[in-house]
N, C-alpha and C positions, 0 to 999 in steps of 0.2 A: 302792695304796700303792707308792711307788717303793722301789728297793733302798736308796737313801740314807736314806729315812724309816724303813725297817725297821731298818737298822743303828743309826740314832740311837735308836730305841726300845729295841733290845737294850742299848745302852750305858747306858741309864737304869735298867736292872734293879738292884735292891739287891744281888742275889747274883751274884757272878762265875760260880758254878757254874751257876745258871739261865741266865745269859747264854750261857755256853759250850755248854750243851745245846741251847738254841734255835738257836744258830749252826750246830751240827752237824746238826740236823734240816733247816735251810735248805740246807746244802751237800749233804746226801743228796738232797733234792728237786731241787736244781740238777743234780746228776749224772744224775738220772732223766729230767729234762724239757728241759734245754738242748739245742737242736738239734744242736750239735756232738757231743754224747755219746749222743743217742738211738740205740738199736740196737746200741751197743757193749758194753753190760753185760746179762748175764742176771739178775744179782742185785746189789743194793746194800744192805748192812746197816749199821746203827749198831753199834758195837763190842759193846754188850750183847746184841745179837740174833745175832751171828755164831756159827754152829753149832759152830765149832772153837775158840772163845776159851779154853775151859778147858784145852786142850792147850798153850796158849802161856803160861799163868799167870793168876793171879787178881788181881794187883796192877795198878795203872795202868801200862800199857805204852806209852802215847803213841799208840796206834792209836785213831782215832775212828770211822773208816768203813772197811769192806772192800768192794771191788767185785770181782765175778767177771765177766770178759769173756766174750763169746759163744764165744771160743776156749778157755775153761776156765782162763785165767790168773787169779790172785788179785792184787789191788793193794791195798796198805795206804795209807790216807790219814790224815794228821794235820791237824787244823783248828787254826789259830791266829787268834784274834780279838783281835789286838793293836791298839793305836792305830796310825794310818797312819804315824806317824813312828818307831815302835818297830822297831828291827832284830830279826830273828830270828837268834839266835846258835846256834852248834853245840851248846852245852850245853843249849839249849832243846829240841833234837831228838835228843840222844844216845840216850835210852831207845828212842825210836821207831826209830832207825836200827839199834840192836842187836836189837830184837825182830823187825823185818821181815826179818832173815836167818835166823830160826828155822824149823824144819820143823813142819808140822801136817798130820795126816791124810795123810802121805806126800807133801805138797806144800810148796812155798816160795812166798813172795810174789815176783812179778816186779818188777824195778826199772825205773821210768820217771822221767825228770826232765822 
């Protein structure tokens, strides 16, 4: 199945929540297997599996995936599965931006653009 076929299948889901979760799993797999990223991360977690998530709060913080680099840096990732023509606005990522500046386990997320 091509990526375009897979994304079309996701868009046909009845539930936006199920669609979003499937897309997050796809992105986690992408970060673990895409040649450009292989060997850069020691761990990649979906948010619910991140060992320090409770230190950051229990509400939806906008973080979908956390990557730990081989150098020990933590990167927060937000996945947006919007229509190709939908712009991503600042208000859509405000909570993510605020949360990714918080401290957990004596660490902070590194900023990468």
